[in-house]
N, C-alpha and C positions, 0 to 999 in steps of 0.2 A: 504494500500500500504506500503510495507516495503522499507526501504532505504538501499541500498548496497553501500559500499564504494569501489571504484575501484582505483587501484594504478594509479595515474596520476602524472605528473611531479610536480605539486603544492601540492599534498596530500600525506601524509606519513601514511602508514598503520602500526598499532601496532601489532606485532606478538609475543605473549608471549612465544611461542615455541622456538623461536630463543634465547631468554634470558636464558631459561632453558638449552638449548643445549650448549650455551657458558659456563655457570656455570659448567655443568657436564663435559665438555671437559677440563676445567681448573683444576677441581678436579682430574681428571684422570692423567693429566700431573704432578701435584704435587705429587700424590701417586707414580708414576713411578720414579720421582726424588728421593724420600725417599727410595724406594726399591733398586735402583741402588746404592745409597750412603751406605745403609746397606750391600749390597753385597761386595762393595769395602772395607769396614771396615773388613768384614769377611776374605777377601783375604789377607789384611795386617796382620791380626791376625794369619792366617795360616802361612804366611811367617815368622813372628816373632817367632812363636812356633817352626818352623823347625830350625830356626837359634839357638834358645835356646837349643833344644835337641842335635844339632850337637856339642855344646860345652860341652856336658856331664852333664848339670844341670838336676835336677829333676829325679835323678837316683832311688829315692825311698829307698835308703839305710837307715835302721833304726838306724845305728850307724855310726858316722863319715860322713862327706860330707853333701850333700844337700838331703833334704827329698822331696821337691817339688818346682816347679817354677810357679809363678802366673804372667801372662802377660796381660797387658791392652793395647789395640790398640791406645789409645789416640783419640783425635778428632781435629777438626779445632781449637778449643779453649784451649785444654790441651794437654801436651805431652804424648806420650805413655811411658810405663815403664815396667820393669821386676823386680819382687821381688823374690829373691831366699831365701827359708826358709830352714835353716840348722837344722840338727837333735838335736842340743842342744837348739833350740828355738831362736837362733840368726837369723839375716837376712841381706841381702844386697839389696839395691834398686838402680837401675840405670835407668835413663831416656833415651829414645831413640831419642828424637828430640831436642838435645841441640843447634843445629845451628840456630834455629829460635829465633829471638830477643825477641819476646813477651813471650818467655818461660824462660826468664832470672832468675826468682825467684825460679825455681825448681833446687834443688841440689841433687846429688847422696847422699845416706845415708847408714850407717850401724847401725844395732840394736844389742844390747848386748844379750847374752844368757838369755833365759827365757822370752824374749819379746813376743814370739808367743806360743800359746797353742799346743805344738807339739803332746802330747799324744792324745788329742781329734782329731787333724787333721789326725794323723796316723791311728786311729781307724776308722774314716769315710772313709779314702782312702782305707783301707783294705776291708771295707764293700762294697765299690763301685767296687774295683778291677780294671779292664781295663777302665780307664777314657775316652778312645777314643770311647767307646760304649755308652756314654751318648748321648741321642737323640739330633740331630741337629734340633733346633727349629728356625723358622724365627720369628722375631719380629720387629715391626716398631720402628725406632729410629730417632731422630733429625739428620739432616745432619750436623749441627754445633756442637752438644753436645753429640751425640750418640757414645758410645764406646763398645767394645767387651772385655770380660774377659775370659781367659782360664786358666786351670791348667795343668801342665805337671808332671806326676808321673810315675816312672818306664819306662821312655822313651816314654810314650804315652801321647798325648795331647787331652784334652776334646774339645767339641764344646763350643760355647759361653754360659757361665753359666748364664749370665744376662737374657737370653731368657727362662730359665726354669720356669715352672708355675705349677698350680694345677694338670695338667694332668701327671706330672712326679712323679717318686717314691719318697718316704720319704727320702731314702738314698741320692738320687741325690739332693734333696732340702736341706738336712742337709749339704752337701758339699758346695752348693751355699751359705748358711748362714755362714758357717765357713770361707769361702773365704772373704765374705763381712766383717766379724768381724776382720779378719786379715788386710784387706785393710784399715779399719777405724783407725788402729794403726799407719799407715804411714803418716797420714795427719797432 
Protein backbone atom coordinates (compact mmCIF):
# COMPACT_ATOMS: atom_id res chain seq x y z
CA UNK A 1 0.00 0.00 0.00
CA UNK A 2 1.41 3.35 -0.97
CA UNK A 3 0.96 6.44 1.08
CA UNK A 4 -0.22 9.60 -0.67
CA UNK A 5 -0.16 12.97 0.99
CA UNK A 6 -3.17 15.11 0.38
CA UNK A 7 -3.20 18.85 0.96
CA UNK A 8 -5.11 19.31 4.12
CA UNK A 9 -5.21 22.36 6.38
CA UNK A 10 -2.74 20.77 8.81
CA UNK A 11 -0.40 19.30 6.19
CA UNK A 12 1.96 21.21 3.90
CA UNK A 13 2.97 19.64 0.62
CA UNK A 14 6.50 20.36 -0.65
CA UNK A 15 6.44 21.36 -4.30
CA UNK A 16 9.99 21.72 -5.68
CA UNK A 17 8.58 23.01 -8.97
CA UNK A 18 7.37 26.19 -7.28
CA UNK A 19 10.82 26.94 -5.92
CA UNK A 20 12.39 26.51 -9.35
CA UNK A 21 9.68 28.67 -10.90
CA UNK A 22 10.26 31.41 -8.32
CA UNK A 23 14.05 31.38 -8.86
CA UNK A 24 13.62 31.42 -12.64
CA UNK A 25 11.15 34.30 -12.47
CA UNK A 26 13.46 36.32 -10.24
CA UNK A 27 16.37 35.73 -12.61
CA UNK A 28 14.33 36.93 -15.58
CA UNK A 29 13.27 40.09 -13.73
CA UNK A 30 16.91 40.87 -12.83
CA UNK A 31 18.03 40.38 -16.44
CA UNK A 32 15.28 42.72 -17.64
CA UNK A 33 16.42 45.39 -15.16
CA UNK A 34 20.01 45.09 -16.43
CA UNK A 35 18.91 45.28 -20.08
CA UNK A 36 16.73 48.34 -19.45
CA UNK A 37 19.59 50.03 -17.59
CA UNK A 38 21.97 49.32 -20.51
CA UNK A 39 19.48 50.74 -22.99
CA UNK A 40 19.06 53.87 -20.87
CA UNK A 41 22.82 54.38 -20.77
CA UNK A 42 22.89 54.00 -24.56
CA UNK A 43 20.28 56.73 -24.94
CA UNK A 44 22.23 59.03 -22.63
CA UNK A 45 25.37 58.38 -24.66
CA UNK A 46 23.55 59.08 -27.91
CA UNK A 47 22.26 62.38 -26.52
CA UNK A 48 25.75 63.29 -25.26
CA UNK A 49 27.24 62.47 -28.64
CA UNK A 50 24.65 64.62 -30.40
CA UNK A 51 25.39 67.48 -28.05
CA UNK A 52 29.14 67.09 -28.66
CA UNK A 53 28.85 67.09 -32.45
CA UNK A 54 26.52 70.07 -32.41
CA UNK A 55 29.34 72.10 -30.80
CA UNK A 56 31.66 71.22 -33.67
CA UNK A 57 34.02 68.91 -31.77
CA UNK A 58 35.43 65.80 -33.36
CA UNK A 59 35.73 67.41 -36.76
CA UNK A 60 38.56 65.11 -37.75
CA UNK A 61 40.77 67.92 -38.91
CA UNK A 62 44.33 66.66 -39.16
CA UNK A 63 45.80 70.11 -38.49
CA UNK A 64 44.46 72.64 -36.03
CA UNK A 65 41.37 72.11 -33.94
CA UNK A 66 40.17 68.83 -32.57
CA UNK A 67 40.81 65.41 -34.04
CA UNK A 68 38.24 63.40 -32.10
CA UNK A 69 35.95 63.49 -29.09
CA UNK A 70 35.61 60.59 -26.68
CA UNK A 71 32.43 60.55 -24.60
CA UNK A 72 31.73 58.38 -21.57
CA UNK A 73 28.16 58.19 -20.26
CA UNK A 74 29.10 57.85 -16.61
CA UNK A 75 27.11 55.70 -14.24
CA UNK A 76 25.29 55.89 -10.95
CA UNK A 77 28.69 55.98 -9.22
CA UNK A 78 30.85 58.02 -11.60
CA UNK A 79 30.23 61.18 -13.62
CA UNK A 80 30.09 61.17 -17.39
CA UNK A 81 32.76 63.07 -19.27
CA UNK A 82 33.88 64.32 -22.65
CA UNK A 83 37.53 64.22 -23.71
CA UNK A 84 38.37 66.36 -26.73
CA UNK A 85 41.61 65.24 -28.38
CA UNK A 86 43.34 68.03 -30.31
CA UNK A 87 45.54 67.55 -33.36
CA UNK A 88 48.69 68.55 -31.41
CA UNK A 89 48.18 65.74 -28.87
CA UNK A 90 46.68 68.01 -26.23
CA UNK A 91 43.26 67.45 -24.77
CA UNK A 92 40.52 68.89 -22.63
CA UNK A 93 38.40 66.88 -20.25
CA UNK A 94 35.06 68.08 -18.93
CA UNK A 95 32.75 66.22 -16.61
CA UNK A 96 29.03 66.35 -17.35
CA UNK A 97 27.50 65.69 -13.94
CA UNK A 98 29.12 68.31 -11.72
CA UNK A 99 25.95 69.14 -9.79
CA UNK A 100 25.88 65.86 -7.90
CA UNK A 101 27.63 66.19 -4.56
CA UNK A 102 29.26 62.75 -4.48
CA UNK A 103 31.12 63.69 -7.68
CA UNK A 104 32.97 66.53 -5.96
CA UNK A 105 36.47 65.08 -6.50
CA UNK A 106 36.22 65.18 -10.29
CA UNK A 107 37.67 68.35 -11.81
CA UNK A 108 37.80 69.41 -15.45
CA UNK A 109 41.37 69.17 -16.80
CA UNK A 110 43.50 70.19 -19.74
CA UNK A 111 46.41 68.14 -21.04
CA UNK A 112 49.47 69.62 -22.77
CA UNK A 113 50.50 68.97 -26.38
CA UNK A 114 51.98 65.52 -26.89
CA UNK A 115 49.96 63.85 -24.11
CA UNK A 116 47.98 61.70 -26.53
CA UNK A 117 49.37 59.55 -29.39
CA UNK A 118 47.73 61.50 -32.19
CA UNK A 119 49.52 59.87 -35.13
CA UNK A 120 48.41 56.39 -34.02
CA UNK A 121 44.85 57.56 -33.35
CA UNK A 122 44.66 59.35 -36.69
CA UNK A 123 45.96 56.25 -38.52
CA UNK A 124 43.39 53.99 -36.84
CA UNK A 125 40.55 56.48 -37.43
CA UNK A 126 41.47 56.76 -41.12
CA UNK A 127 41.46 52.96 -41.39
CA UNK A 128 38.03 52.78 -39.74
CA UNK A 129 36.62 55.65 -41.79
CA UNK A 130 32.99 56.26 -40.84
CA UNK A 131 32.90 55.42 -37.12
CA UNK A 132 29.10 55.44 -37.15
CA UNK A 133 29.28 52.17 -39.12
CA UNK A 134 31.00 50.32 -36.27
CA UNK A 135 28.50 47.57 -35.38
CA UNK A 136 26.19 48.29 -32.46
CA UNK A 137 26.66 45.41 -30.05
CA UNK A 138 24.55 44.88 -26.99
CA UNK A 139 26.38 43.83 -23.86
CA UNK A 140 25.30 43.34 -20.28
CA UNK A 141 26.52 45.94 -17.82
CA UNK A 142 26.03 46.63 -14.17
CA UNK A 143 23.21 49.06 -13.47
CA UNK A 144 25.45 50.87 -10.97
CA UNK A 145 28.86 50.71 -12.65
CA UNK A 146 28.18 50.16 -16.36
CA UNK A 147 29.17 52.95 -18.74
CA UNK A 148 29.18 53.46 -22.50
CA UNK A 149 32.11 54.95 -24.41
CA UNK A 150 31.84 56.43 -27.90
CA UNK A 151 34.15 58.36 -30.21
CA UNK A 152 33.14 61.15 -32.57
CA UNK A 153 35.28 61.66 -35.67
CA UNK A 154 34.50 63.76 -38.75
CA UNK A 155 31.05 64.55 -37.35
CA UNK A 156 30.07 60.88 -36.96
CA UNK A 157 29.68 59.05 -33.65
CA UNK A 158 30.45 55.39 -33.02
CA UNK A 159 28.38 52.90 -31.11
CA UNK A 160 29.52 51.85 -27.62
CA UNK A 161 33.13 50.75 -28.08
CA UNK A 162 33.16 48.83 -24.80
CA UNK A 163 30.78 46.25 -26.28
CA UNK A 164 33.10 45.30 -29.15
CA UNK A 165 34.50 41.78 -28.98
CA UNK A 166 36.15 38.93 -30.85
CA UNK A 167 33.47 38.96 -33.58
CA UNK A 168 34.54 42.48 -34.64
CA UNK A 169 37.21 43.49 -37.16
CA UNK A 170 40.82 44.01 -36.07
CA UNK A 171 40.55 47.69 -37.07
CA UNK A 172 37.54 48.26 -34.80
CA UNK A 173 39.28 46.45 -31.94
CA UNK A 174 42.41 48.57 -32.52
CA UNK A 175 40.27 51.70 -32.14
CA UNK A 176 38.74 50.32 -28.94
CA UNK A 177 42.24 49.62 -27.56
CA UNK A 178 43.52 53.06 -28.59
CA UNK A 179 40.58 54.78 -26.85
CA UNK A 180 41.18 52.72 -23.70
CA UNK A 181 44.87 53.72 -23.72
CA UNK A 182 43.94 57.39 -24.03
CA UNK A 183 41.37 57.18 -21.25
CA UNK A 184 43.98 55.57 -18.98
CA UNK A 185 45.98 58.83 -19.23
CA UNK A 186 43.18 60.96 -17.78
CA UNK A 187 42.88 59.09 -14.49
